[in-house]
N, C-alpha and C positions, 0 to 999 in steps of 0.2 A: 617333188617331195613324196616321202612315203607316209603311209597312214600311221606308222608307229611314232612319228615325231609330233603328231598333232595331239595335244592334251585332250583328255576326255572331259567334256563340259556338261555331261549329263548331271542333272540335279538329283541330289540325294533327298529322300523324304525328311523333312524337318520334324523334330520332336515337338510336341505341343507344349504350350506354357501352362496348360491345365494342371499337370502334376506339381509344378513349382508353386502355383497359387494355392492349391489344396494343402500342400505341405506348410506353407507360410501361415495360412489360416488356422490349421491344426496346432501349430507351434504357439501362436498367440493365444488360442483358446486354452491350451494346456498350461501355459505360463500364468494366465489370468486366474484359472481355476486353482492352480497350486498356491498362488499368492492368497487368494480368498480363503482357502481351506486352512492355510497356516496362520493367517491373521485372526481367524475366528476360533482357532484352537481345535479344529476338527482333526488335524494330524499334527504330530510332534508336540503335543501338549503334555503338561505334567499330569501326574495321576490325580492329584487333588485339585479341585477348583480353587481359583484365587479368591482369598477373602481379604477385604479391605479392612485394615485396622486404623482406627483414628488415634489411638493412644500409642505413643512411642515408649518403648521399653527403655529404662535407664541403662546407660552403659556401665556394665559392672566392672570392667577393667580399668576405669578411669577414676575410681573413687579415691584411691590412695596416692594420687600424684599431684604435684604442684609445679608451677612454672615460675622460674626465677628469671626476671628480665635482666639483660645486660645493657650497660650504657652504649649508646650508638658510637661507632668508631668511624672516623674519617681518616683514610690513609692516602697520603699524597703519592702520586705515581711518578716514576722516573721521567726526566725531560724527554727521553726518546719515545715515550708513549704518546698516542694520540688523545689519551684521556688525562685529566688533571687530578681527579680524586676518585676514590672508591668509598662509598658510604655503605656501612655494614651495621646491621642490628640483628640481634639474636636473642632467643630465650632458651633456657635450659630446662629440660623435663627431668624432674627429680621425684623421689618418693617423699611424701609429706614429712616423714620422720627425719629426713636428711636436709630439708629445706633451709633450716637455720644454719647448719654446718656449711652448706654450699654458699649461702649469702655472706658468710664471713670471709670466704676466699675469693669473692668476686673480683677484687682488685688484681689478684694474681692471674685469674682467668682472663681478664681484659688484657693484661700485659702479655700473656702467652698468645692470645689471638692477634693482638696488634703486631707483635714480633713476627708471627707466622705470615700474616698478610703482607707485611712489608718485604719479606724474603721471597715470596712467591713470584715466579716469572710472569710478566705481563701477558704473554701469550696464553698462559694457563688461565688467567682471570678472564681474558676476552672470550675464550671458548666456552660457549654455553653448556656444552656436554660435560665439561670438566667440573661443574659445580658440585656434582655428587661426590667426586673424588676429593675436592677441597673440603666439603662438609665432613667427610669421613676422617680426613686428616685433622681437622679442627676438633672434632669430637674426641678423637683419641688423645690429643694433647690436653684437652679439658678434663678428661677422665683421669689422667695421670696426676694433674694438679689437685683435683678434688679428692682423690682417693678411690680405691676400688669399690665398685657397686653403688656409688652415690648418684651418678648422673646416668640417666637412661638414654637421653637423646639431646641433640643440639638442633633447635628449630630456627632456620634462617628466616627472619621476618622482612629483611630489606637487604638487597645486594645490588647497588646501583653504581654504575660507572658513568661519570660525567666529566 
């Protein structure tokens, strides 16, 4: 055999583990120091110091609103559904000056909501992400029944499939 075919088994000098250990210790110290400085407000703090207030300021935007409760609805689901009933309860956010007007049309509002919930596809009701879309659809229908500018919002208090 020739010498060219024999692999070179000479050992290369190994790098020490000391730089890796030093780097790890410095990273831990830097992370701990950064956490401490941030949590104590030494860096990234607001300009003014935090003042604790014991008194809550009254909510100014909620003085002129009233909530009109709607009767709970129980909607039977189709036989193909794995659920038997949908229980729905809501309240309407209205301005105080329109509260009596809205209360007089509550039976029409309940009828519109009942009709809408019966017509909605079961897959749309089962999907939790679609509740926002359902709420927007119901709010629009209720606003049409009550008249323009009378109802601000529809608050869903209960939406249970069983």
